[in-house]
C-alpha beads as a LAMMPS data file, in Angstrom:
LAMMPS data file: protein, C-alpha beads

145 atoms
144 bonds

1 atom types
1 bond types

-500.0 500.0 xlo xhi
-500.0 500.0 ylo yhi
-500.0 500.0 zlo zhi

Masses

1 110.0

Atoms # bond

1 1 1 192.448 246.431 -248.800
2 1 1 195.357 248.651 -247.773
3 1 1 197.642 246.621 -249.983
4 1 1 195.267 246.613 -252.935
5 1 1 194.302 250.324 -252.661
6 1 1 197.176 251.723 -254.796
7 1 1 196.569 249.130 -257.504
8 1 1 192.813 249.752 -257.515
9 1 1 193.395 253.511 -257.737
10 1 1 195.699 252.968 -260.701
11 1 1 193.124 250.725 -262.402
12 1 1 190.344 253.269 -261.788
13 1 1 192.526 256.047 -263.202
14 1 1 193.323 254.008 -266.312
15 1 1 189.772 252.842 -267.084
16 1 1 189.361 255.683 -269.618
17 1 1 192.868 255.419 -270.983
18 1 1 194.705 257.867 -268.750
19 1 1 194.319 259.610 -265.400
20 1 1 193.689 263.088 -266.873
21 1 1 190.750 261.869 -268.939
22 1 1 189.258 260.041 -265.950
23 1 1 189.576 263.142 -263.737
24 1 1 188.108 265.429 -266.400
25 1 1 185.172 263.068 -266.943
26 1 1 184.523 262.930 -263.194
27 1 1 184.555 266.730 -262.960
28 1 1 182.295 267.050 -265.984
29 1 1 179.900 264.499 -264.470
30 1 1 179.757 266.432 -261.193
31 1 1 178.876 269.658 -263.036
32 1 1 176.295 267.844 -265.120
33 1 1 178.060 267.972 -268.487
34 1 1 177.345 265.091 -270.827
35 1 1 179.627 264.090 -273.698
36 1 1 176.701 264.561 -276.073
37 1 1 176.331 268.185 -274.952
38 1 1 180.028 268.846 -275.436
39 1 1 179.927 267.234 -278.866
40 1 1 176.949 269.411 -279.849
41 1 1 178.733 272.540 -278.626
42 1 1 181.703 271.717 -280.844
43 1 1 179.841 270.583 -283.983
44 1 1 176.831 272.937 -283.906
45 1 1 178.571 275.938 -285.555
46 1 1 179.648 273.722 -288.451
47 1 1 176.099 272.404 -288.899
48 1 1 174.636 275.898 -288.722
49 1 1 177.076 277.101 -291.374
50 1 1 176.094 274.199 -293.621
51 1 1 172.392 274.989 -293.266
52 1 1 173.061 278.681 -293.977
53 1 1 175.032 277.699 -297.089
54 1 1 172.208 275.497 -298.367
55 1 1 169.621 278.238 -297.736
56 1 1 171.788 280.814 -299.514
57 1 1 172.187 278.509 -302.521
58 1 1 168.435 277.890 -302.603
59 1 1 167.782 281.627 -302.571
60 1 1 170.287 282.210 -305.372
61 1 1 168.808 279.414 -307.453
62 1 1 171.801 277.081 -307.411
63 1 1 169.616 274.316 -305.960
64 1 1 166.123 273.398 -306.949
65 1 1 163.808 271.815 -304.459
66 1 1 162.036 268.762 -305.765
67 1 1 159.104 267.475 -303.824
68 1 1 157.811 264.060 -304.772
69 1 1 154.267 263.190 -303.899
70 1 1 153.054 259.693 -304.571
71 1 1 149.537 260.893 -305.369
72 1 1 150.843 263.380 -307.905
73 1 1 152.979 260.754 -309.606
74 1 1 150.011 258.391 -309.841
75 1 1 147.839 261.140 -311.307
76 1 1 150.565 261.971 -313.825
77 1 1 150.870 258.315 -314.848
78 1 1 147.101 258.057 -315.233
79 1 1 147.014 261.242 -317.315
80 1 1 149.756 259.870 -319.555
81 1 1 147.795 256.649 -320.110
82 1 1 144.594 258.569 -320.901
83 1 1 146.469 260.813 -323.318
84 1 1 147.943 257.765 -325.040
85 1 1 144.465 256.256 -325.382
86 1 1 143.077 259.456 -326.878
87 1 1 145.967 259.565 -329.347
88 1 1 145.361 255.935 -330.374
89 1 1 141.642 256.592 -330.826
90 1 1 142.227 259.713 -332.947
91 1 1 144.847 258.018 -335.140
92 1 1 142.559 255.011 -335.564
93 1 1 139.683 257.289 -336.598
94 1 1 141.818 259.222 -339.080
95 1 1 143.167 256.033 -340.640
96 1 1 139.683 254.492 -340.831
97 1 1 138.263 257.660 -342.411
98 1 1 141.079 257.729 -344.967
99 1 1 140.554 254.034 -345.738
100 1 1 136.828 254.619 -346.316
101 1 1 137.467 257.571 -348.624
102 1 1 139.928 255.557 -350.699
103 1 1 137.628 252.511 -350.775
104 1 1 134.741 254.633 -352.043
105 1 1 136.978 256.256 -354.664
106 1 1 137.889 252.857 -356.136
107 1 1 134.232 252.155 -356.929
108 1 1 133.498 255.495 -358.625
109 1 1 132.806 255.313 -362.330
110 1 1 135.451 256.776 -364.592
111 1 1 138.454 255.969 -362.332
112 1 1 141.233 254.259 -364.313
113 1 1 142.066 250.694 -363.298
114 1 1 145.668 251.230 -362.182
115 1 1 144.999 254.144 -359.775
116 1 1 141.927 252.303 -358.487
117 1 1 144.041 249.251 -357.710
118 1 1 146.628 251.392 -355.879
119 1 1 143.849 253.141 -353.939
120 1 1 142.338 249.759 -353.056
121 1 1 145.640 248.487 -351.595
122 1 1 146.237 251.780 -349.802
123 1 1 142.715 251.587 -348.328
124 1 1 143.408 248.064 -347.074
125 1 1 146.719 249.156 -345.504
126 1 1 145.023 252.118 -343.835
127 1 1 142.245 249.851 -342.544
128 1 1 144.841 247.493 -341.033
129 1 1 146.548 250.469 -339.360
130 1 1 143.188 251.661 -338.037
131 1 1 142.527 248.191 -336.654
132 1 1 145.928 248.079 -334.927
133 1 1 145.429 251.462 -333.266
134 1 1 141.764 250.666 -332.558
135 1 1 142.623 247.473 -330.667
136 1 1 145.034 249.411 -328.459
137 1 1 142.267 251.702 -327.188
138 1 1 140.349 249.129 -325.084
139 1 1 143.633 247.679 -323.829
140 1 1 144.702 251.151 -322.744
141 1 1 141.378 251.740 -321.008
142 1 1 141.939 248.523 -319.090
143 1 1 145.389 249.755 -317.987
144 1 1 143.940 253.073 -316.793
145 1 1 141.586 251.304 -314.402

Bonds

1 1 1 2
2 1 2 3
3 1 3 4
4 1 4 5
5 1 5 6
6 1 6 7
7 1 7 8
8 1 8 9
9 1 9 10
10 1 10 11
11 1 11 12
12 1 12 13
13 1 13 14
14 1 14 15
15 1 15 16
16 1 16 17
17 1 17 18
18 1 18 19
19 1 19 20
20 1 20 21
21 1 21 22
22 1 22 23
23 1 23 24
24 1 24 25
25 1 25 26
26 1 26 27
27 1 27 28
28 1 28 29
29 1 29 30
30 1 30 31
31 1 31 32
32 1 32 33
33 1 33 34
34 1 34 35
35 1 35 36
36 1 36 37
37 1 37 38
38 1 38 39
39 1 39 40
40 1 40 41
41 1 41 42
42 1 42 43
43 1 43 44
44 1 44 45
45 1 45 46
46 1 46 47
47 1 47 48
48 1 48 49
49 1 49 50
50 1 50 51
51 1 51 52
52 1 52 53
53 1 53 54
54 1 54 55
55 1 55 56
56 1 56 57
57 1 57 58
58 1 58 59
59 1 59 60
60 1 60 61
61 1 61 62
62 1 62 63
63 1 63 64
64 1 64 65
65 1 65 66
66 1 66 67
67 1 67 68
68 1 68 69
69 1 69 70
70 1 70 71
71 1 71 72
72 1 72 73
73 1 73 74
74 1 74 75
75 1 75 76
76 1 76 77
77 1 77 78
78 1 78 79
79 1 79 80
80 1 80 81
81 1 81 82
82 1 82 83
83 1 83 84
84 1 84 85
85 1 85 86
86 1 86 87
87 1 87 88
88 1 88 89
89 1 89 90
90 1 90 91
91 1 91 92
92 1 92 93
93 1 93 94
94 1 94 95
95 1 95 96
96 1 96 97
97 1 97 98
98 1 98 99
99 1 99 100
100 1 100 101
101 1 101 102
102 1 102 103
103 1 103 104
104 1 104 105
105 1 105 106
106 1 106 107
107 1 107 108
108 1 108 109
109 1 109 110
110 1 110 111
111 1 111 112
112 1 112 113
113 1 113 114
114 1 114 115
115 1 115 116
116 1 116 117
117 1 117 118
118 1 118 119
119 1 119 120
120 1 120 121
121 1 121 122
122 1 122 123
123 1 123 124
124 1 124 125
125 1 125 126
126 1 126 127
127 1 127 128
128 1 128 129
129 1 129 130
130 1 130 131
131 1 131 132
132 1 132 133
133 1 133 134
134 1 134 135
135 1 135 136
136 1 136 137
137 1 137 138
138 1 138 139
139 1 139 140
140 1 140 141
141 1 141 142
142 1 142 143
143 1 143 144
144 1 144 145
């Protein structure tokens, strides 16, 4: 052991890379310093400055906070679907009403043949449009549920 002692001391001193680092780590360990604590002491002012900068920018209005809530997004999606259904129902009703008015006008006495024929085709086109929008309403109600 007397022969190996100098070599072991050299190996112990070099386990951290150099003797100074090993000695400083031993001293720090005896006083209870941890590397994490030293790291926090060095980096904490930088972190605090960053937080202060973000808060200042929020107060000035440079940043806008955006909070996302899953429940709110679901409610918004549901509201959008309901609004789409209401729109489809209203458009279908308007087109159907217009088609009925034009269909009745074609059968009135005293209406010339050419305008009656145009009104008849327009009424059919409006009825098809009403049917298209009307079919979308029950499908939209199914999507809302």
